[in-house]
MDTraj code that builds the backbone (N, CA, C; nanometers):
import mdtraj as md
import numpy as np

residues = "MET VAL THR CYS ASN ARG ASP ASP PHE LEU ALA ALA THR HIS ASP ALA PHE ALA SER SER GLY PRO ASN ALA GLY LEU LEU ILE LEU THR HIS ARG LEU PRO ARG ASP PRO ALA ARG ILE VAL HIS ALA LEU ALA ARG TRP VAL GLU LYS ARG LYS GLU THR GLY ALA TRP PRO MET GLN ASP TYR GLU VAL ASP PHE LEU SER HIS".split()
xyz = np.array([
    [15.1805, 14.2276, 11.1891],
    [15.2082, 14.2037, 11.0568],
    [15.3403, 14.2168, 10.9998],
    [15.4192, 14.1620, 10.9397],
    [15.5439, 14.1219, 10.8760],
    [15.5307, 14.1808, 10.7665],
    [15.6011, 14.2973, 10.7488],
    [15.6458, 14.3520, 10.6022],
    [15.8421, 14.4194, 10.5607],
    [15.8471, 14.4323, 10.4272],
    [15.9571, 14.5362, 10.3992],
    [15.9006, 14.6641, 10.3739],
    [15.7978, 14.7105, 10.3786],
    [15.7554, 14.8075, 10.3376],
    [15.7390, 14.9175, 10.4609],
    [15.8394, 14.9507, 10.5039],
    [15.8727, 15.0413, 10.6361],
    [15.7965, 15.1388, 10.6133],
    [15.8188, 15.2313, 10.5333],
    [15.7541, 15.3962, 10.5366],
    [15.6071, 15.3884, 10.5495],
    [15.5385, 15.3112, 10.4544],
    [15.3785, 15.2670, 10.4729],
    [15.3075, 15.2275, 10.5837],
    [15.3766, 15.1042, 10.6681],
    [15.3406, 15.0219, 10.7488],
    [15.3573, 15.1328, 10.8811],
    [15.4816, 15.2270, 10.9025],
    [15.5154, 15.2708, 10.9942],
    [15.3859, 15.3930, 11.0372],
    [15.3652, 15.4443, 10.9238],
    [15.2739, 15.5383, 10.9083],
    [15.1165, 15.5267, 10.9633],
    [15.0871, 15.3902, 10.9136],
    [14.9957, 15.2973, 10.9167],
    [14.9524, 15.2723, 11.0974],
    [15.1060, 15.2037, 11.1462],
    [15.0765, 15.1738, 11.2881],
    [15.0875, 15.3178, 11.3842],
    [15.1000, 15.4415, 11.3252],
    [15.1338, 15.5511, 11.3815],
    [14.9771, 15.5618, 11.3973],
    [14.8932, 15.5740, 11.2614],
    [14.7865, 15.6579, 11.2653],
    [14.6531, 15.5244, 11.3691],
    [14.7091, 15.4092, 11.3330],
    [14.5972, 15.3423, 11.4228],
    [14.6309, 15.3551, 11.5744],
    [14.7384, 15.3693, 11.6380],
    [14.7420, 15.4275, 11.7494],
    [14.6807, 15.5901, 11.8128],
    [14.7019, 15.6556, 11.6975],
    [14.6421, 15.8106, 11.7106],
    [14.4991, 15.7873, 11.7343],
    [14.4354, 15.6729, 11.6615],
    [14.3045, 15.6558, 11.6626],
    [14.2208, 15.5429, 11.7700],
    [14.3430, 15.5018, 11.8135],
    [14.2660, 15.3809, 11.9159],
    [14.2288, 15.2545, 11.8500],
    [14.2954, 15.2524, 11.7180],
    [14.2211, 15.1382, 11.5877],
    [14.3562, 15.0292, 11.6137],
    [14.2585, 14.8831, 11.5969],
    [14.3427, 14.7914, 11.6023],
    [14.4958, 14.7546, 11.5521],
    [14.5835, 14.6929, 11.6465],
    [14.7128, 14.7031, 11.6012],
    [14.7732, 14.5975, 11.6723],
    [14.8519, 14.4753, 11.5943],
    [14.8760, 14.3621, 11.6985],
    [15.0286, 14.3730, 11.6574],
    [15.1041, 14.5130, 11.6505],
    [15.2295, 14.4868, 11.6103],
    [15.3185, 14.4920, 11.4789],
    [15.4393, 14.5473, 11.4690],
    [15.4935, 14.5373, 11.3188],
    [15.6180, 14.4985, 11.3243],
    [15.6704, 14.3907, 11.2428],
    [15.7770, 14.3735, 11.1849],
    [15.8612, 14.3898, 11.0872],
    [15.9165, 14.4558, 11.0985],
    [15.9822, 14.5320, 10.9409],
    [16.1223, 14.4485, 10.9239],
    [16.1092, 14.4015, 10.7758],
    [16.2254, 14.2878, 10.7222],
    [16.3283, 14.4090, 10.6887],
    [16.4777, 14.4657, 10.7164],
    [16.5169, 14.5376, 10.6807],
    [16.5961, 14.4836, 10.5630],
    [16.6712, 14.5984, 10.4597],
    [16.7023, 14.5593, 10.3582],
    [16.8696, 14.4986, 10.3868],
    [16.8991, 14.4744, 10.4786],
    [17.0463, 14.3475, 10.5603],
    [16.9680, 14.2317, 10.5451],
    [16.8502, 14.2257, 10.5606],
    [16.8122, 14.0693, 10.5482],
    [16.7965, 14.0087, 10.3691],
    [16.8746, 13.9214, 10.3083],
    [16.8273, 13.8905, 10.1664],
    [16.6682, 13.8323, 10.1661],
    [16.6305, 13.8800, 10.0566],
    [16.4670, 13.8579, 10.0098],
    [16.4575, 13.7413, 9.9695],
    [16.5580, 13.5940, 10.0053],
    [16.4992, 13.4848, 10.0136],
    [16.3984, 13.4323, 10.0882],
    [16.3100, 13.3506, 10.0401],
    [16.2022, 13.3025, 10.1285],
    [16.2964, 13.2001, 10.2788],
    [16.3936, 13.1407, 10.2209],
    [16.3960, 13.0387, 10.3005],
    [16.4945, 13.1347, 10.4430],
    [16.5731, 13.2152, 10.4074],
    [16.6405, 13.3227, 10.4899],
    [16.5438, 13.3672, 10.5622],
    [16.4313, 13.4239, 10.4998],
    [16.2844, 13.4841, 10.5717],
    [16.2447, 13.4084, 10.7169],
    [16.2015, 13.3202, 10.6413],
    [16.1742, 13.2512, 10.7796],
    [16.2609, 13.1522, 10.8665],
    [16.3991, 13.1429, 10.8285],
    [16.5012, 13.1105, 10.9204],
    [16.4603, 13.1945, 11.0432],
    [16.4888, 13.3633, 11.0251],
    [16.5261, 13.4247, 11.0821],
    [16.4158, 13.4752, 11.1348],
    [16.2884, 13.4838, 11.0761],
    [16.1397, 13.5143, 11.1605],
    [16.1606, 13.3878, 11.2787],
    [16.2104, 13.2514, 11.2612],
    [16.1695, 13.1487, 11.3574],
    [16.2754, 13.1888, 11.4762],
    [16.3900, 13.2343, 11.4188],
    [16.5017, 13.2727, 11.5720],
    [16.4196, 13.4082, 11.6285],
    [16.3820, 13.4814, 11.5317],
    [16.3235, 13.5892, 11.6207],
    [16.2522, 13.5400, 11.7086],
    [16.1660, 13.4721, 11.6513],
    [16.0325, 13.4585, 11.7946],
    [16.0906, 13.3403, 11.9259],
    [16.2304, 13.2555, 11.8495],
    [16.2254, 13.1739, 11.9509],
    [16.3160, 13.2873, 12.0997],
    [16.3650, 13.4079, 12.0130],
    [16.4321, 13.5049, 12.1445],
    [16.3471, 13.5581, 12.2053],
    [16.2386, 13.5889, 12.1442],
    [16.1342, 13.6630, 12.2106],
    [16.0884, 13.6109, 12.3102],
    [16.0416, 13.4792, 12.2989],
    [15.9732, 13.3567, 12.3870],
    [16.1068, 13.3886, 12.5095],
    [16.2363, 13.3442, 12.5145],
    [16.3086, 13.3267, 12.5676],
    [16.3204, 13.4479, 12.6668],
    [16.2705, 13.5630, 12.6144],
    [16.3243, 13.6933, 12.7213],
    [16.1877, 13.7435, 12.7400],
    [16.0316, 13.6295, 12.7157],
    [15.9517, 13.6725, 12.7476],
    [15.8750, 13.7643, 12.6933],
    [15.9043, 13.8320, 12.5629],
    [15.8793, 13.9569, 12.5176],
    [15.7611, 13.8723, 12.4089],
    [15.6923, 13.7742, 12.4445],
    [15.6232, 13.7159, 12.2994],
    [15.4687, 13.7129, 12.4057],
    [15.3900, 13.7437, 12.3171],
    [15.3947, 13.8065, 12.1528],
    [15.4211, 13.9364, 12.2236],
    [15.4423, 13.9995, 12.0916],
    [15.4647, 14.1494, 12.0320],
    [15.3260, 14.1907, 12.1166],
    [15.3122, 14.3263, 12.1791],
    [15.2484, 14.4209, 12.2056],
    [15.1951, 14.5162, 12.1280],
    [15.0606, 14.5338, 12.1326],
    [14.9888, 14.6289, 12.0532],
    [15.0803, 14.7623, 12.0271],
    [15.1076, 14.8108, 11.8998],
    [15.1263, 14.8959, 11.8389],
    [15.3273, 14.9177, 11.8598],
    [15.3353, 14.7959, 11.8944],
    [15.4935, 14.7617, 11.9022],
    [15.5604, 14.7841, 11.7496],
    [15.6798, 14.7881, 11.7182],
    [15.7667, 14.7659, 11.6486],
    [15.8825, 14.7471, 11.6549],
    [15.9268, 14.6435, 11.5606],
    [16.0760, 14.5527, 11.6193],
    [16.1183, 14.5607, 11.4645],
    [16.2433, 14.5287, 11.4364],
    [16.2940, 14.5303, 11.2655],
    [16.3627, 14.3415, 11.3061],
    [16.3477, 14.3122, 11.1754],
    [16.4454, 14.1847, 11.1674],
    [16.5777, 14.2315, 11.0506],
    [16.6695, 14.2237, 11.0878],
    [16.8134, 14.2133, 10.9821],
    [16.8500, 14.0878, 10.9505],
    [16.8486, 13.9999, 11.0248],
    [16.9165, 13.8806, 10.9432],
    [16.9262, 13.7581, 11.1028],
])
top = md.Topology()
chain = top.add_chain()
for i, resn in enumerate(residues, 1):
    res = top.add_residue(resn, chain, resSeq=i)
    for name in ("N", "CA", "C"):
        top.add_atom(name, md.element.get_by_symbol(name[0]), res)
traj = md.Trajectory(xyz[None], top)
C-alpha cells in the first residue's frame, strides 16, 4: 500500500499484525515529497531500484517505510 494517510494506515497495519491479518507492507509518502504525480512516480522508481540493489525487495509483510523525495 502506498499512501500519504500515515495515521490511519499505520493503525490498520498494526491491527492487521495483531490479528495476523494479511498485509503486504506500507509505504508512506511524507510531506517533504511534493504531491506532483511525476515526482511521486520518479521517487517510487528510485525507491524500488534502491530496494532491489540492497536485496530488500519485495517489502516484507507488515513492513513500514517512508518515501520523502
